[in-house]
C-alpha positions, 0 to 999 in steps of 0.5 A: 499500498502506497498509504505510509501516512496510515503506516505511520499512524498506526505505529504510533497510535499501538506504540502510544508515541506522542513524538515522531521523527520522520527520517527516510532510508533513501537518505544513508548519510543521515547526521544524528547530529542534525536529528537531535538539533531539530528535536531540541528546538521543536521541544522547546518550541512545542511545535506540532511539526518542525522540518529541515525542508520547507524551505530546504537549506540542507542537502537533499538527503539530510532531512528531518522531520519532526510532529506529535501525534496530534498533528499525525491524527488529524492527517490521518484523518483529513488527508485524501490526496493519495500524495498527502498519504504516500508521502506522510508530511504533506497535508500538515506542509499545506496547512500550516495555519492549522499547525505549530510550523516551524522550520529549521536552516542551515546557516546557507543554502545547500540546497544543490547538492544532491545525497539521497540515493534514487538512482545508481548515480546517486549510489556511486555517489554514496558510495564514493564519500562513504569510501573517502570519509573514515570517520563514523557516523559521518556527519554533515561537515565531513561531507562538506569538507571533502566536497569542497576538497574533490568538488568534482564529486558533485558531477556524479549525480547533478543530472539527475532532479527530484521528483517522487514527489511530482510524481504523488502529484500526477497520481493527485489529479488522476484520483481527482478526475476520478472523484469528480466523475464518481460525483458526477454520475 
């Protein structure tokens, strides 16, 4: 099922989680220091939702989202579009007025750097980064140091467009078309 929102909600409900941290498996370089910083700011600001993504200033592949149970429950109840169900948090992002929302920004815009794994070329870049950095866990600062010394690494996957969510938006169009068709018949 593409209803990942339902999976998040059911898991949070079953285990009685009050706060949920979302990091995705296509981001193997996730930085635990950034995760901790986002969680701490989320708690201190008493947010419903906090993210590194809207707008994104971190490289693609370092995304952290934190939300409370109430906001995921409301999303689960109200989100209807396929993109909102598959990608978990679009309902929260599109309805900022309904939630206490905050964004976690890096001090400069690194959003042009792609450190996620969607394609073979993405995998090649991540493999090179991991092989060239001996420290574990690898932190964003380590990746940036490497890329400043070897900027040609960024050419490996520069041509790739990030389109997972855009693909889901096309599914939304079909969903809305079908729903309108059913209502009119």
